[in-house]
Backbone as a chain_set.jsonl record, in Angstrom:
{"seq": "XXXXXXXXXXXXXXXXXXXXXXXXXXXXXXXXXXXXXXXXXXXXXXXXXXXXXXXXXXXXXXXXXXXXXXXXXXXXXXXXXXXXXXXXXXXXXXXXXXXXXXXXXXXXXXXXXXXXXXXXXXXXXXXXXXXXXXXXXXXXXXXXXXXXXXXXXXXXXXXXXXXXXXXXXXXXXXXXXXXXXXXXXXXXXXXXXXXXXXXXXXXXXXXXXXXXXXXXXXXXXX", "coords": {"N": [[29.659, -14.429, 3.302], [27.675, -12.233, 1.438], [25.728, -10.01, 2.881], [24.75, -7.567, 2.212], [24.073, -7.75, -0.461], [21.87, -9.489, -0.296], [20.071, -7.86, 1.116], [19.786, -5.8, -0.735], [18.587, -7.158, -2.88], [16.2, -7.884, -1.63], [15.034, -5.379, -1.265], [14.695, -4.56, -3.937], [12.904, -6.531, -4.881], [10.761, -5.971, -3.241], [9.733, -3.535, -4.024], [7.452, -3.556, -5.599], [5.553, -4.091, -3.656], [5.595, -1.694, -2.29], [4.548, 0.025, -4.245], [1.958, -1.049, -4.477], [1.07, -0.513, -1.895], [1.028, 2.319, -1.957], [-1.021, 2.67, -3.812], [-3.227, 1.837, -2.335], [-3.059, 3.629, -0.238], [-3.568, 6.196, -1.382], [-6.229, 6.02, -1.664], [-7.015, 6.284, 0.832], [-7.057, 4.043, 2.446], [-6.333, 2.132, 5.198], [-3.955, 0.025, 6.991], [-4.261, -2.15, 9.579], [-2.389, -3.37, 12.484], [-2.849, -6.112, 12.895], [-3.68, -7.006, 10.362], [-1.373, -6.466, 8.919], [0.328, -8.301, 10.074], [-0.795, -10.673, 9.144], [-0.298, -10.439, 6.394], [2.505, -10.544, 6.426], [2.835, -13.154, 7.384], [1.718, -14.703, 5.285], [3.515, -14.108, 3.233], [5.844, -15.199, 4.327], [5.205, -17.944, 4.419], [4.9, -18.548, 1.676], [7.489, -17.969, 0.773], [8.806, -19.918, 2.207], [7.946, -22.197, 0.845], [9.159, -21.695, -1.609], [11.823, -21.874, -0.887], [11.911, -24.562, -0.176], [11.473, -25.693, -2.691], [13.811, -24.883, -3.944], [15.673, -26.396, -2.55], [15.192, -28.94, -3.509], [16.0, -28.616, -6.134], [18.725, -27.953, -5.78], [19.697, -30.311, -4.733], [19.999, -31.938, -6.865], [21.931, -30.8, -8.382], [25.291, -29.508, -8.78], [27.112, -27.562, -6.269], [28.349, -25.295, -7.427], [26.95, -24.993, -9.829], [24.343, -24.598, -8.899], [24.544, -22.122, -7.629], [25.173, -20.534, -9.816], [22.818, -20.89, -11.3], [21.009, -19.652, -9.579], [21.863, -16.994, -9.797], [21.312, -16.592, -12.515], [18.52, -16.767, -12.528], [17.842, -14.438, -11.096], [18.852, -12.508, -12.863], [17.136, -13.0, -15.008], [14.641, -12.268, -13.873], [15.106, -9.556, -13.494], [15.478, -8.709, -16.167], [12.935, -9.239, -17.291], [11.456, -7.458, -15.769], [12.432, -4.986, -16.693], [11.726, -5.181, -19.422], [8.935, -5.256, -19.184], [8.511, -2.688, -18.214], [9.361, -1.18, -20.408], [7.423, -1.928, -22.285], [5.196, -0.854, -21.026], [5.79, 1.883, -21.184], [5.767, 2.183, -23.95], [3.073, 1.734, -24.511], [2.015, 3.939, -23.207], [3.121, 5.96, -24.758], [1.915, 5.491, -27.232], [-0.719, 6.043, -26.543], [-0.494, 8.742, -26.002], [-0.094, 9.784, -28.519], [-2.436, 9.241, -29.674], [-5.925, 9.17, -29.023], [-6.786, 11.217, -26.312], [-6.693, 10.018, -23.065], [-8.313, 9.481, -19.84], [-6.684, 10.621, -16.817], [-4.145, 8.49, -15.496], [-4.955, 5.89, -13.225], [-3.775, 5.578, -9.891], [-3.613, 2.95, -8.955], [-3.485, 1.441, -11.294], [-1.028, 2.298, -12.209], [0.529, 1.211, -10.205], [0.199, -1.479, -10.759], [1.619, -1.653, -13.082], [4.161, -1.387, -12.188], [7.771, -1.048, -11.759], [8.841, -3.611, -11.107], [7.106, -5.56, -11.958], [6.158, -8.841, -12.998], [5.946, -11.742, -15.234], [4.078, -14.885, -15.237], [2.843, -15.323, -12.313], [1.707, -12.906, -12.552], [-0.799, -11.944, -13.595], [-2.688, -13.024, -11.796], [-1.766, -11.876, -9.41], [-2.116, -9.139, -9.955], [-4.902, -8.889, -10.051], [-5.599, -9.572, -7.432], [-4.41, -7.505, -6.082], [-5.965, -5.314, -6.419], [-7.844, -2.739, -4.83], [-10.667, -3.091, -4.75], [-10.821, -5.796, -4.744], [-10.142, -6.62, -2.322], [-11.25, -7.033, 0.976], [-12.565, -4.309, 2.694], [-13.222, -2.544, 5.634], [-15.798, -0.442, 7.195], [-14.382, 1.58, 8.361], [-12.456, 2.037, 6.592], [-10.229, 0.331, 6.596], [-8.008, -2.386, 5.959], [-9.404, -5.55, 6.078], [-9.16, -8.738, 7.881], [-9.62, -10.854, 6.109], [-9.183, -9.522, 3.712], [-6.491, -8.856, 4.047], [-5.365, -11.364, 3.88], [-5.753, -12.031, 1.172], [-4.285, -9.953, -0.032], [-1.761, -10.462, 1.024], [-1.26, -12.911, -0.207], [-1.086, -12.08, -2.859], [1.206, -10.317, -2.968], [3.151, -12.067, -2.082], [3.271, -14.084, -3.993], [4.601, -12.805, -5.979], [7.198, -12.851, -5.077], [8.069, -15.396, -5.157], [9.671, -16.777, -7.169], [11.989, -15.266, -6.94], [12.76, -15.954, -4.366], [13.555, -18.623, -4.719], [15.78, -18.247, -6.396], [17.489, -16.729, -4.724], [17.984, -18.518, -2.611], [19.341, -20.569, -3.965], [21.676, -19.278, -4.385], [22.991, -19.567, -2.059], [22.258, -18.457, 0.412], [21.041, -18.425, 3.833], [18.086, -20.292, 4.598], [16.244, -19.421, 6.612], [17.07, -16.816, 6.981], [16.5, -15.717, 4.492], [13.667, -15.961, 4.402], [12.928, -14.401, 6.642], [14.051, -11.87, 6.004], [12.942, -11.114, 3.43], [10.166, -11.391, 3.879], [9.732, -9.582, 5.987], [10.642, -7.207, 4.793], [8.886, -6.927, 2.618], [6.374, -6.555, 3.885], [6.966, -4.255, 5.344], [7.395, -2.42, 3.284], [4.869, -2.322, 2.126], [3.456, -1.102, 4.214], [4.869, 1.351, 4.41], [4.323, 2.303, 1.866], [1.532, 2.679, 1.967], [1.389, 4.645, 3.96], [2.772, 6.66, 2.637], [1.078, 7.04, 0.445], [-1.134, 8.082, 1.754], [-0.282, 10.589, 2.252], [0.306, 11.802, -0.128], [-1.096, 12.606, -3.333], [-0.323, 12.129, -5.832], [1.929, 10.084, -7.354], [4.013, 10.352, -9.197], [6.718, 10.868, -8.928], [7.76, 8.492, -8.07], [8.164, 7.044, -10.311], [10.313, 8.013, -11.623], [12.631, 6.635, -11.73], [12.414, 4.204, -13.426], [13.679, 1.855, -14.284], [15.345, 1.037, -12.303], [14.939, -0.995, -10.168], [14.895, -3.459, -11.676], [17.407, -3.317, -12.887], [19.103, -3.462, -10.65], [18.658, -6.135, -9.817], [19.653, -7.526, -12.043], [22.39, -6.782, -12.042], [23.278, -7.839, -9.563], [22.714, -10.544, -9.996], [24.407, -11.103, -12.207], [26.838, -10.68, -10.972], [26.992, -12.886, -9.347], [27.041, -14.919, -11.198], [29.283, -14.504, -12.865]], "CA": [[28.403, -14.234, 2.58], [27.401, -10.81, 1.287], [24.376, -9.702, 3.325], [24.319, -6.354, 1.519], [23.412, -8.206, -1.684], [20.554, -9.996, 0.079], [19.229, -6.707, 1.447], [19.498, -5.082, -1.987], [17.602, -7.97, -3.605], [14.924, -7.771, -0.914], [14.472, -4.055, -1.568], [14.258, -4.559, -5.34], [11.717, -7.367, -4.998], [9.667, -5.411, -2.448], [9.25, -2.263, -4.555], [6.063, -3.764, -6.01], [4.731, -3.947, -2.456], [5.493, -0.26, -2.011], [3.61, 0.585, -5.215], [0.615, -1.474, -4.089], [0.723, 0.255, -0.7], [0.674, 3.673, -2.371], [-2.33, 2.603, -4.462], [-4.231, 1.778, -1.271], [-2.966, 4.843, 0.569], [-4.221, 7.333, -2.032], [-7.662, 5.806, -1.455], [-7.189, 6.452, 2.281], [-7.277, 2.735, 3.053], [-5.26, 1.886, 6.165], [-3.7, -1.373, 7.311], [-4.002, -2.33, 11.009], [-1.266, -4.252, 12.814], [-3.26, -7.505, 12.701], [-3.66, -7.282, 8.919], [0.029, -6.465, 8.499], [0.886, -9.578, 10.529], [-1.288, -11.702, 8.229], [0.451, -10.271, 5.152], [3.851, -11.063, 6.694], [2.738, -14.615, 7.493], [1.502, -15.242, 3.939], [4.777, -13.987, 2.507], [6.79, -16.151, 4.909], [4.819, -19.298, 3.991], [5.227, -18.678, 0.253], [8.946, -18.037, 0.675], [9.187, -21.229, 2.689], [7.722, -23.119, -0.261], [10.184, -21.444, -2.627], [13.083, -22.431, -0.352], [11.789, -26.024, -0.305], [11.678, -26.008, -4.116], [15.23, -24.693, -4.26], [16.416, -27.51, -1.973], [15.043, -30.059, -4.453], [16.852, -28.311, -7.299], [20.147, -27.996, -5.403], [20.085, -31.7, -4.462], [20.291, -32.587, -8.146], [22.973, -30.057, -9.095], [26.504, -29.205, -8.008], [27.033, -26.25, -5.609], [28.712, -24.22, -8.354], [25.873, -24.827, -10.802], [23.167, -24.029, -8.239], [24.777, -20.696, -7.418], [25.046, -19.903, -11.129], [21.396, -20.886, -11.639], [20.383, -18.607, -8.773], [22.175, -15.704, -10.412], [20.597, -16.502, -13.788], [17.119, -16.474, -12.212], [17.738, -13.012, -10.758], [19.026, -11.75, -14.107], [15.904, -13.154, -15.762], [13.612, -11.452, -13.246], [15.43, -8.168, -13.797], [15.224, -8.445, -17.591], [11.491, -9.184, -17.497], [10.989, -6.215, -15.17], [12.766, -3.89, -17.613], [10.902, -5.342, -20.622], [7.575, -4.834, -18.841], [8.499, -1.229, -18.12], [9.44, -0.673, -21.78], [6.098, -2.117, -22.886], [4.3, 0.129, -20.415], [6.082, 3.204, -21.741], [5.318, 2.184, -25.338], [1.62, 1.914, -24.495], [1.758, 5.329, -22.841], [3.487, 6.788, -25.905], [0.863, 5.313, -28.233], [-1.891, 6.765, -26.061], [-0.222, 10.186, -26.12], [-0.206, 10.158, -29.926], [-3.799, 8.955, -30.113], [-6.944, 9.887, -28.271], [-6.411, 11.513, -24.946], [-7.456, 9.238, -22.109], [-8.304, 10.056, -18.497], [-5.431, 10.482, -16.065], [-3.995, 7.117, -15.029], [-5.281, 5.599, -11.84], [-2.571, 5.151, -9.168], [-3.553, 1.5, -8.868], [-3.01, 0.938, -12.579], [0.41, 2.549, -12.222], [1.16, 0.244, -9.31], [0.209, -2.77, -11.423], [2.661, -1.584, -14.109], [5.347, -0.935, -11.481], [9.009, -1.507, -12.383], [9.235, -4.989, -10.861], [6.051, -6.485, -12.348], [6.705, -9.965, -13.723], [4.987, -12.664, -15.795], [3.844, -16.024, -14.382], [1.744, -15.052, -11.403], [1.428, -11.465, -12.646], [-2.213, -11.682, -13.777], [-3.355, -13.307, -10.532], [-1.356, -10.879, -8.426], [-2.736, -7.868, -10.287], [-6.308, -8.906, -9.652], [-5.689, -9.578, -5.98], [-3.884, -6.255, -5.551], [-6.949, -4.243, -6.574], [-8.574, -2.465, -3.606], [-12.014, -3.644, -4.765], [-10.736, -7.242, -4.582], [-9.763, -6.834, -0.932], [-12.287, -6.566, 1.887], [-12.244, -3.104, 3.463], [-14.344, -2.262, 6.51], [-16.34, 0.908, 7.112], [-13.351, 2.522, 8.808], [-11.483, 2.077, 5.494], [-9.05, -0.443, 6.969], [-7.989, -3.714, 5.341], [-9.863, -6.585, 6.995], [-8.309, -9.918, 7.948], [-9.778, -11.58, 4.851], [-8.51, -8.727, 2.691], [-5.058, -8.981, 4.264], [-4.973, -12.686, 3.387], [-5.661, -11.931, -0.281], [-3.172, -9.07, -0.378], [-0.536, -11.198, 1.343], [-1.059, -13.903, -1.269], [-0.684, -11.378, -4.086], [2.583, -9.829, -2.915], [4.082, -13.179, -1.866], [3.438, -14.773, -5.271], [5.587, -12.055, -6.762], [8.533, -13.082, -4.537], [8.327, -16.832, -5.137], [10.836, -17.118, -8.003], [13.156, -14.607, -6.352], [13.16, -16.755, -3.213], [14.303, -19.775, -5.228], [17.07, -17.762, -6.869], [18.332, -16.32, -3.598], [18.402, -19.716, -1.889], [20.343, -21.272, -4.776], [22.926, -18.53, -4.275], [23.659, -20.001, -0.841], [21.836, -17.782, 1.634], [20.302, -19.225, 4.809], [16.634, -20.266, 4.36], [15.542, -18.592, 7.598], [17.43, -15.422, 6.723], [15.737, -15.319, 3.301], [12.263, -15.803, 4.767], [12.78, -13.262, 7.543], [14.385, -10.609, 5.333], [11.995, -10.775, 2.375], [8.819, -11.209, 4.434], [9.717, -8.321, 6.738], [10.805, -6.095, 3.868], [7.664, -6.788, 1.834], [5.349, -5.96, 4.741], [7.386, -2.888, 5.668], [7.194, -1.58, 2.107], [3.429, -2.09, 2.004], [3.098, -0.097, 5.223], [5.434, 2.643, 4.0], [3.593, 2.745, 0.686], [0.234, 3.189, 2.396], [1.622, 5.922, 4.653], [3.127, 7.641, 1.604], [-0.129, 7.311, -0.32], [-2.013, 8.931, 2.554], [0.271, 11.95, 2.278], [0.41, 12.377, -1.471], [-2.155, 12.204, -4.259], [0.31, 11.823, -7.118], [3.196, 9.411, -7.106], [4.833, 10.377, -10.41], [8.129, 10.858, -8.56], [8.191, 7.104, -7.873], [8.437, 6.457, -11.615], [11.437, 8.687, -12.252], [13.695, 5.633, -11.899], [11.613, 3.022, -13.76], [14.467, 0.654, -14.552], [16.291, 0.842, -11.214], [14.837, -2.305, -9.515], [15.335, -4.512, -12.575], [18.853, -3.196, -13.07], [19.732, -3.973, -9.437], [18.615, -7.596, -9.835], [20.558, -7.999, -13.085], [23.771, -6.584, -11.595], [23.58, -8.812, -8.502], [22.726, -11.854, -10.621], [25.636, -11.237, -12.999], [27.959, -10.762, -10.035], [27.038, -14.265, -8.874], [27.307, -15.823, -12.314], [30.627, -14.283, -13.409]], "C": [[28.051, -12.745, 2.585], [25.948, -10.508, 1.65], [23.851, -8.421, 2.688], [23.577, -6.723, 0.229], [22.015, -8.723, -1.388], [19.59, -8.854, 0.378], [18.838, -5.94, 0.189], [18.451, -5.829, -2.811], [16.232, -7.834, -2.957], [14.244, -6.447, -1.21], [13.923, -4.031, -2.985], [12.975, -5.349, -5.52], [10.51, -6.725, -4.327], [9.13, -4.085, -2.976], [7.835, -2.367, -5.11], [5.131, -3.567, -4.818], [4.55, -2.484, -2.096], [4.478, 0.388, -2.948], [2.173, 0.218, -4.898], [0.151, -0.692, -2.857], [0.31, 1.675, -1.026], [-0.718, 3.696, -2.986], [-3.453, 2.544, -3.426], [-4.249, 3.081, -0.478], [-3.677, 6.034, -0.054], [-5.733, 7.205, -1.968], [-8.016, 5.897, 0.028], [-7.607, 5.136, 2.952], [-6.071, 2.422, 3.949], [-5.106, 0.394, 6.421], [-3.388, -1.492, 8.805], [-2.871, -3.322, 11.245], [-1.619, -5.711, 12.561], [-3.218, -7.896, 11.223], [-2.23, -7.34, 8.4], [0.698, -7.777, 8.901], [0.452, -10.714, 9.612], [-0.532, -11.645, 6.903], [1.861, -10.834, 5.301], [3.852, -12.584, 6.739], [2.581, -15.264, 6.121], [2.797, -15.215, 3.125], [5.788, -15.004, 3.005], [6.489, -17.581, 4.452], [5.205, -19.532, 2.525], [6.734, -18.772, 0.036], [9.473, -19.368, 1.183], [9.034, -22.299, 1.613], [8.783, -22.946, -1.347], [11.536, -21.992, -2.177], [13.071, -23.951, -0.472], [12.03, -26.452, -1.755], [13.15, -25.886, -4.496], [16.087, -25.825, -3.698], [16.353, -28.731, -2.896], [15.958, -29.854, -5.658], [18.331, -28.483, -6.949], [20.622, -29.419, -5.128], [20.491, -32.418, -5.746], [21.439, -31.918, -8.9], [24.17, -29.813, -8.179], [26.373, -27.833, -7.371], [27.353, -25.097, -6.552], [27.592, -23.927, -9.33], [24.638, -24.212, -10.155], [23.332, -22.54, -8.01], [24.654, -19.933, -8.742], [23.581, -19.802, -11.548], [20.647, -19.82, -10.855], [20.626, -17.23, -9.361], [21.428, -15.508, -11.722], [19.129, -16.173, -13.557], [16.925, -15.002, -11.887], [17.907, -12.136, -11.989], [17.749, -11.811, -14.937], [14.774, -12.302, -15.203], [13.848, -9.982, -13.57], [15.141, -7.793, -15.234], [13.731, -8.337, -17.881], [10.917, -7.892, -16.922], [11.24, -5.031, -16.099], [11.918, -3.968, -18.881], [9.459, -4.908, -20.367], [7.474, -3.319, -18.764], [8.562, -0.598, -19.51], [8.089, -0.801, -22.475], [5.104, -1.113, -22.334], [4.521, 1.519, -20.994], [5.662, 3.289, -23.207], [3.812, 2.37, -25.424], [1.269, 3.352, -24.16], [2.05, 6.265, -24.0], [2.43, 6.696, -26.997], [-0.4, 6.054, -27.841], [-1.717, 8.264, -26.238], [-0.378, 10.664, -27.559], [-1.59, 9.868, -30.504], [-4.794, 9.792, -29.36], [-6.486, 10.081, -26.847], [-7.311, 10.743, -24.002], [-7.413, 9.909, -20.755], [-6.968, 9.806, -17.813], [-5.334, 9.088, -15.485], [-4.299, 6.991, -13.558], [-4.018, 5.149, -11.124], [-2.462, 3.65, -9.056], [-3.037, 0.903, -10.156], [-1.507, 1.145, -12.691], [1.132, 1.553, -11.346], [1.246, -1.121, -9.968], [1.274, -2.817, -12.514], [3.977, -1.147, -13.499], [6.587, -1.61, -12.036], [9.331, -2.977, -12.185], [8.132, -5.969, -11.19], [6.647, -7.592, -13.208], [5.593, -10.837, -14.271], [4.776, -13.815, -14.821], [2.611, -15.788, -13.539], [1.224, -13.62, -11.55], [-0.067, -11.179, -12.746], [-2.987, -11.908, -12.487], [-3.046, -12.223, -9.513], [-2.01, -9.536, -8.691], [-4.178, -7.816, -9.804], [-6.464, -8.85, -8.135], [-5.23, -8.271, -5.362], [-4.863, -5.092, -5.716], [-7.673, -4.003, -5.25], [-9.973, -3.047, -3.602], [-12.016, -5.162, -4.697], [-10.41, -7.608, -3.146], [-10.83, -6.244, -0.024], [-11.79, -5.386, 2.716], [-13.45, -2.774, 4.337], [-14.772, -0.803, 6.401], [-15.355, 1.97, 7.558], [-12.244, 2.652, 7.771], [-10.148, 1.481, 5.921], [-9.15, -1.81, 6.314], [-8.377, -4.754, 6.374], [-8.903, -7.771, 6.982], [-8.389, -10.721, 6.659], [-9.07, -10.84, 3.719], [-7.0, -8.828, 2.803], [-4.54, -10.315, 3.757], [-4.812, -12.673, 1.872], [-4.472, -11.079, -0.721], [-1.833, -9.739, -0.098], [-0.214, -12.239, 0.295], [-0.531, -13.232, -2.531], [0.787, -10.971, -4.046], [3.584, -10.963, -2.722], [4.299, -13.982, -3.145], [4.527, -14.119, -6.108], [7.026, -12.346, -6.314], [8.957, -14.552, -4.64], [9.59, -17.197, -5.912], [12.103, -16.491, -7.442], [13.67, -15.392, -5.161], [13.972, -17.967, -3.632], [15.703, -19.345, -5.649], [18.016, -17.408, -5.74], [18.855, -17.532, -2.832], [19.478, -20.474, -2.652], [21.686, -20.559, -4.744], [23.631, -18.783, -2.95], [23.264, -19.318, 0.441], [21.014, -18.695, 2.529], [18.805, -19.142, 4.558], [15.897, -19.338, 5.32], [15.845, -17.114, 7.396], [16.651, -14.878, 5.517], [14.293, -15.03, 3.676], [12.067, -14.567, 5.626], [12.986, -11.943, 6.806], [13.317, -10.195, 4.322], [10.585, -10.553, 2.916], [8.71, -9.888, 5.185], [9.784, -7.132, 5.806], [9.529, -5.847, 3.069], [6.559, -6.11, 2.646], [5.692, -4.51, 5.086], [7.14, -1.944, 4.5], [5.709, -1.337, 1.841], [2.996, -0.999, 2.967], [3.607, 1.289, 4.832], [4.706, 3.197, 2.78], [2.238, 3.328, 1.047], [0.395, 4.53, 3.088], [1.969, 7.023, 3.646], [1.896, 8.037, 0.8], [-1.111, 8.192, 0.421], [-1.56, 10.384, 2.538], [0.311, 12.609, 0.903], [-0.735, 11.86, -2.346], [-1.571, 11.795, -5.604], [1.677, 11.228, -6.838], [4.066, 9.347, -8.353], [6.326, 10.316, -10.084], [8.667, 9.436, -8.427], [8.601, 6.475, -9.198], [9.588, 7.158, -12.34], [12.62, 7.75, -12.469], [13.054, 4.299, -12.269], [12.413, 1.744, -13.926], [15.397, 0.286, -13.394], [16.153, -0.535, -10.557], [15.324, -3.445, -10.397], [16.832, -4.514, -12.78], [19.609, -3.733, -11.859], [19.775, -5.5, -9.456], [19.567, -8.167, -10.877], [22.015, -7.906, -12.645], [24.16, -7.612, -10.546], [23.642, -10.224, -9.088], [23.988, -12.101, -11.427], [26.857, -11.368, -12.098], [28.113, -12.186, -9.517], [27.415, -15.24, -9.974], [28.751, -15.735, -12.779], [31.707, -14.54, -12.363]], "O": [[28.124, -12.085, 3.621], [25.044, -10.718, 0.842], [22.639, -8.209, 2.63], [22.583, -6.091, -0.128], [21.076, -8.437, -2.13], [18.436, -8.875, -0.051], [17.702, -5.484, 0.06], [17.542, -5.218, -3.372], [15.222, -7.687, -3.647], [13.027, -6.391, -1.386], [12.817, -3.543, -3.218], [12.062, -4.91, -6.218], [9.376, -6.901, -4.773], [8.161, -3.558, -2.429], [7.093, -1.385, -5.1], [4.066, -2.963, -4.94], [3.477, -2.078, -1.65], [3.652, 1.194, -2.52], [1.27, 1.044, -5.026], [-1.0, -0.264, -2.778], [-0.645, 2.193, -0.447], [-1.505, 4.607, -2.73], [-4.512, 3.14, -3.624], [-5.31, 3.575, -0.095], [-4.32, 6.808, 0.655], [-6.446, 8.182, -2.194], [-9.148, 5.628, 0.432], [-8.399, 5.125, 3.893], [-4.928, 2.45, 3.493], [-5.995, -0.4, 6.114], [-2.359, -0.99, 9.257], [-2.446, -4.025, 10.328], [-0.787, -6.471, 12.066], [-2.772, -8.991, 10.878], [-1.909, -8.162, 7.542], [1.533, -8.305, 8.166], [1.238, -11.618, 9.33], [-0.167, -12.682, 6.349], [2.356, -11.521, 4.407], [4.753, -13.228, 6.201], [3.239, -16.262, 5.827], [3.127, -16.171, 2.424], [6.51, -15.606, 2.21], [7.404, -18.341, 4.135], [5.761, -20.573, 2.177], [7.201, -19.56, -0.786], [10.459, -19.893, 0.665], [9.874, -23.19, 1.48], [9.248, -23.924, -1.933], [12.302, -22.512, -2.988], [14.08, -24.562, -0.824], [12.706, -27.449, -2.012], [13.669, -26.687, -5.274], [17.107, -26.182, -4.287], [17.333, -29.461, -3.044], [16.602, -30.788, -6.136], [19.094, -29.076, -7.711], [21.809, -29.714, -5.269], [21.24, -33.394, -5.709], [21.87, -32.414, -9.941], [24.063, -29.904, -6.956], [25.607, -27.005, -7.863], [26.715, -24.046, -6.494], [27.306, -22.769, -9.631], [23.954, -23.397, -10.775], [22.382, -21.773, -8.175], [24.105, -18.832, -8.787], [23.144, -18.78, -12.077], [19.756, -19.16, -11.39], [19.72, -16.399, -9.42], [20.963, -14.408, -12.019], [18.548, -15.386, -14.305], [15.962, -14.383, -12.341], [17.2, -11.141, -12.151], [17.323, -10.805, -15.504], [14.029, -11.681, -15.962], [12.909, -9.249, -13.881], [14.626, -6.71, -15.511], [13.302, -7.455, -18.625], [10.009, -7.298, -17.502], [10.371, -4.176, -16.274], [11.44, -2.944, -19.369], [8.833, -4.275, -21.217], [6.48, -2.732, -19.192], [7.895, 0.404, -19.767], [7.66, 0.116, -23.176], [4.271, -0.581, -23.068], [3.566, 2.247, -21.262], [5.242, 4.352, -23.665], [3.321, 3.079, -26.302], [0.349, 3.927, -24.742], [1.333, 7.243, -24.213], [2.086, 7.701, -27.619], [-1.079, 6.629, -28.692], [-2.663, 8.974, -26.579], [-0.749, 11.813, -27.797], [-1.883, 10.198, -31.653], [-4.558, 10.968, -29.085], [-5.867, 9.198, -26.254], [-8.536, 10.798, -24.113], [-6.593, 10.797, -20.522], [-6.222, 8.899, -18.182], [-6.338, 8.546, -15.023], [-3.955, 7.855, -12.751], [-3.242, 4.391, -11.705], [-1.357, 3.108, -9.06], [-2.241, -0.036, -10.131], [-0.791, 0.284, -13.202], [2.221, 1.094, -11.69], [2.222, -1.848, -9.78], [1.78, -3.89, -12.841], [4.829, -0.596, -14.196], [6.483, -2.634, -12.711], [10.032, -3.557, -13.014], [8.194, -7.117, -10.75], [7.521, -7.342, -14.039], [4.441, -10.717, -13.855], [5.244, -13.742, -13.685], [1.484, -16.018, -13.978], [0.393, -13.177, -10.757], [-0.567, -10.281, -12.07], [-3.837, -11.099, -12.116], [-3.94, -11.714, -8.838], [-2.42, -8.856, -7.75], [-4.617, -6.824, -9.223], [-7.347, -8.167, -7.617], [-5.614, -7.952, -4.237], [-4.614, -4.0, -5.205], [-8.082, -4.966, -4.601], [-10.444, -3.468, -2.546], [-13.082, -5.772, -4.603], [-10.404, -8.787, -2.792], [-11.265, -5.109, -0.216], [-10.738, -5.453, 3.353], [-14.577, -2.728, 3.844], [-14.203, -0.028, 5.631], [-15.478, 3.134, 7.176], [-11.221, 3.29, 8.021], [-9.084, 2.037, 5.65], [-10.248, -2.336, 6.132], [-7.755, -4.838, 7.433], [-7.961, -7.816, 6.191], [-7.375, -11.212, 6.161], [-8.432, -11.461, 2.868], [-6.299, -8.88, 1.792], [-3.416, -10.403, 3.262], [-3.853, -13.234, 1.342], [-3.75, -11.43, -1.654], [-0.887, -9.607, -0.875], [0.948, -12.438, -0.06], [0.365, -13.757, -3.192], [1.533, -11.249, -4.985], [4.735, -10.851, -3.143], [5.391, -14.507, -3.365], [5.266, -14.78, -6.837], [7.968, -12.119, -7.073], [10.071, -14.908, -4.255], [10.481, -17.852, -5.372], [13.169, -17.108, -7.465], [14.88, -15.491, -4.959], [14.962, -18.308, -2.986], [16.691, -19.994, -5.305], [19.2, -17.742, -5.783], [20.024, -17.574, -2.448], [20.429, -20.971, -2.049], [22.718, -21.16, -5.04], [24.733, -18.282, -2.726], [23.877, -19.57, 1.478], [20.367, -19.627, 2.051], [18.283, -18.051, 4.327], [15.034, -18.564, 4.907], [14.984, -16.261, 7.614], [16.203, -13.732, 5.52], [13.751, -13.984, 3.319], [11.158, -13.773, 5.382], [12.198, -11.01, 6.959], [12.84, -9.061, 4.349], [9.884, -9.641, 2.475], [7.726, -9.162, 5.043], [9.065, -6.151, 5.998], [9.134, -4.7, 2.863], [5.889, -5.201, 2.156], [4.815, -3.647, 5.116], [6.726, -0.801, 4.696], [5.333, -0.259, 1.38], [2.261, -0.084, 2.594], [2.875, 2.276, 4.911], [4.494, 4.404, 2.669], [1.835, 4.355, 0.501], [-0.375, 5.456, 2.833], [1.523, 8.163, 3.778], [1.688, 9.214, 0.506], [-1.843, 8.965, -0.197], [-2.352, 11.295, 2.779], [0.346, 13.835, 0.795], [-1.269, 10.779, -2.098], [-2.257, 11.181, -6.421], [2.49, 11.837, -6.143], [4.791, 8.37, -8.542], [7.111, 9.778, -10.864], [9.854, 9.186, -8.636], [9.314, 5.472, -9.207], [9.812, 6.925, -13.527], [13.501, 8.027, -13.284], [13.144, 3.346, -11.495], [11.877, 0.653, -13.729], [16.156, -0.677, -13.496], [17.169, -1.21, -10.393], [16.078, -4.304, -9.94], [17.46, -5.571, -12.841], [20.641, -4.386, -12.014], [20.807, -6.096, -9.148], [20.22, -9.181, -10.628], [22.789, -8.841, -12.851], [25.241, -8.196, -10.619], [24.516, -11.011, -8.724], [24.578, -13.179, -11.347], [27.801, -12.086, -12.426], [29.229, -12.645, -9.275], [28.036, -16.271, -9.713], [29.381, -16.755, -13.058], [32.895, -14.4, -12.654]]}, "num_chains": 1, "name": "protein.A"}
């Protein structure tokens, strides 16, 4: 079993979490250890549900077909990510040729990050807003806020979890890897956001996450 592929998928899926973390960091909002643990727990529970769903699917299909379906799901996620990025760039281009608007908010950029997807996207976007998450006077994410943020980032990984499981990876390995990676990227994003005020460099490779998912998915299908 290729664990490098699993790690690569986890990184690609978790890049949204990094973008969200940066959006909080530039507002000087910190995440304590307790809140980070809650985010990890939420992600693990959601991934557990996705693994359970994949078991139901695999019980009705042959092993070869389930692995192919897992690869197709990853290709689909990657394609939607690239299409969303193209739409975002088209909107930016139209704005540039029209009336000049204020500089984009880092949070808005995070919501249009390379791995944004449909389905739960609208819900996740709303929950990822700093004003939708409880922040205490010390500008740290509260336990209630961590619960909402954990729900937002875990919803984004649900379909990916199904696809990865159908490709034959261990359920516990999927949950541990993706939950840990998502929380780690949120933390790294916040730390990065605290150090920088402009994250334009993060958008220099807008199609990289989606392309990674497509390549890995095709490798499993072909």
